[in-house]
Phi, psi and omega in degrees: 000117179262164178301313178301320179292324177297317177299318180296315179296323177297320178301315179296316183296330183272354179302314179300326178295315179299315180297317178300318179299326180295332183267357176272147181279154173115141180294319181298319178297321179295324176295322176298318178298316179297319178297313179296317177303315181299318178296314180296319178296320179294323179295337175298319176286314188297319183296320178293318179299312181294324179300318179287313184295319182267004183053048180244031176291140183214161176297322179298316179296319179296331177279313188288321186301309179294329177295315179300318178300311183294319179294317179299309181298311184296316180298318180292320178299312181298316180296317182290332171290318179297327179270000182068016173289321170264117186217172176051231185293336179295339176296326177300319176298319179300316180295317179297317179297313181297319179299316179298318181298318177294319180299311182294322176298317177296319177299316180299317180296315180299313180293325177299323177294337178260009182057038177247131181278155170224076185294153177292133180268162177298319179297323178293326176294319176295322178302314179297319179299314181293322175301315181295321177298314180299315180296322176301320178296323178291325183285321184305135177301158181306113176267160178270054180259120178301133178076019183300318181297317179295316181297315179300313180296320179296316178296320179300315182286332172294316176299319179296316179298316177297321180298314179293322179297313180292326175299315178299316178301316180294318178297317179298314179298315180297317179299315179298317180295318179295316177301315180296317179297320180293324178290325180285341183282000000 
């Protein structure tokens, strides 16, 4: 057990607490949810940084980190739809994001059976960051910021566009790898 892996497992373990906070009433509770969310989002960066800095990269970490990201994002999307924080047209973005996450997970599993890698791209790391920022805007209690609803929705749709772009990139990469493997066979 390395420090980065402990942080990743802690992130997964605290997801139910965060979701429970989202369903409790009160502005103060919502701020607690936002605070916990911020800590969990920061550990997404911190575990990778520490793994590199402390030379503690591991196969377990490479497996767990993207799973933790996907579980956090998916659980929050479902919860925020359930609390009506994500509503109306923004729900379409939620569906697109969730579909892409399942598609890429399936691609990784399929390619893994063929011993073909599907490494995380830099753009996909940015995609996760933008998704987390957008979700943070949905979680934050109503601030007295003019245009907050528009800003939140704009960030959300930017995250959705990045999500679809990286999904397309992964499908293209997987198709090329499978085609190459079939030609080599």
